[in-house]
C-alpha positions as CSV (number, residue, x, y, z in Angstrom):
1,X,109.9,114.3,100.0
2,X,109.5,115.5,103.6
3,X,112.3,117.0,105.6
4,X,112.3,113.8,107.7
5,X,112.9,111.6,104.6
6,X,116.1,113.5,103.8
7,X,117.6,112.7,107.3
8,X,119.3,109.5,108.5
9,X,118.2,107.2,111.3
10,X,120.5,107.4,114.4
11,X,121.1,104.2,116.4
12,X,119.5,104.4,119.8
13,X,121.8,103.4,122.6
14,X,119.0,103.6,125.3
15,X,119.1,105.8,128.3
16,X,116.8,108.4,126.8
17,X,113.0,108.7,127.3
18,X,110.6,107.9,124.4
19,X,108.9,110.8,122.7
20,X,105.6,111.9,124.2
21,X,102.7,114.3,123.5
22,X,103.6,117.4,121.6
23,X,106.9,115.9,120.3
24,X,105.0,113.1,118.7
25,X,102.3,115.4,117.3
26,X,105.0,117.6,115.7
27,X,106.7,114.7,113.9
28,X,103.4,113.1,112.9
29,X,102.4,116.3,111.0
30,X,105.2,115.5,108.6
31,X,103.8,112.1,107.8
32,X,100.8,111.0,105.8
33,X,98.5,108.1,106.8
34,X,100.5,107.0,109.8
35,X,98.8,106.5,113.1
36,X,100.4,106.6,116.6
37,X,99.2,103.8,118.8
38,X,99.3,104.4,122.6
39,X,102.2,106.9,122.2
40,X,104.2,103.7,121.7
41,X,104.5,102.9,118.0
42,X,103.7,104.0,114.5
43,X,101.5,102.0,112.1
44,X,100.5,102.3,108.5
45,X,98.7,99.9,106.1
46,X,99.6,100.1,102.4
47,X,97.3,98.6,99.7
48,X,98.4,96.9,96.5
49,X,96.8,95.3,93.5
50,X,98.2,91.9,94.2
51,X,100.5,89.7,96.3
52,X,103.6,90.3,94.2
53,X,103.3,94.1,94.4
54,X,103.1,93.9,98.2
55,X,106.1,91.5,98.3
56,X,108.2,93.8,96.1
57,X,107.4,96.8,98.3
58,X,108.4,94.8,101.4
59,X,111.7,93.8,99.8
60,X,112.4,97.5,99.2
61,X,111.4,98.3,102.8
62,X,113.8,95.6,104.0
63,X,116.7,97.0,102.0
64,X,116.0,100.5,103.3
65,X,115.8,99.2,106.9
66,X,119.2,97.6,106.6
67,X,120.7,100.8,105.2
68,X,119.3,102.8,108.0
69,X,120.0,100.2,110.8
70,X,116.4,100.6,112.0
71,X,114.1,97.7,111.5
72,X,110.2,97.7,111.4
73,X,107.8,94.9,112.1
74,X,106.2,93.9,108.8
75,X,103.1,92.0,108.1
76,X,101.9,91.4,104.5
77,X,99.6,89.3,102.4
78,X,97.6,89.5,99.2
79,X,97.2,93.2,98.4
80,X,98.4,94.7,101.6
81,X,101.5,95.5,103.8
82,X,101.4,96.8,107.3
83,X,104.4,98.4,108.8
84,X,104.8,99.0,112.6
85,X,107.7,101.0,114.0
86,X,109.1,101.8,117.4
87,X,112.5,101.9,119.1
88,X,113.0,98.7,121.1
89,X,115.8,100.0,123.3
90,X,113.5,102.7,124.8
91,X,110.3,100.7,124.4
92,X,108.6,103.6,122.6
93,X,109.0,106.2,119.8
94,X,112.2,108.0,118.8
95,X,112.9,110.5,116.1
96,X,114.4,107.7,114.0
97,X,110.9,106.0,113.8
98,X,109.5,109.1,112.1
99,X,112.5,109.4,109.8
100,X,112.1,105.7,108.7
101,X,108.4,106.2,108.3
102,X,109.0,109.2,105.9
103,X,111.6,107.2,104.0
104,X,109.2,104.3,103.6
105,X,106.6,106.6,102.2
106,X,109.2,108.0,99.7
107,X,109.7,104.5,98.3
């Protein structure tokens, strides 16, 4: 488990700038398989053997998101799930996005 996965998401109240450049690269080094899109959001695609496995994974992600108070966009279908994360209040990436990404990987 990465150090990020052991931390808790912190609710964003806005008024802070989104992460940029080196800050993003530092956090991204602690994740595996996630991509940063336009310095705005994180995205990862997970592959599964069938629809039910993807659905079960998404249910676990949903429970985790509720516990953390930080909610990803989720798209899934037969054999895959795609997770997209960003902090809506700042319209970009925050530390909590990287924390939740690490926690999702730990599932």
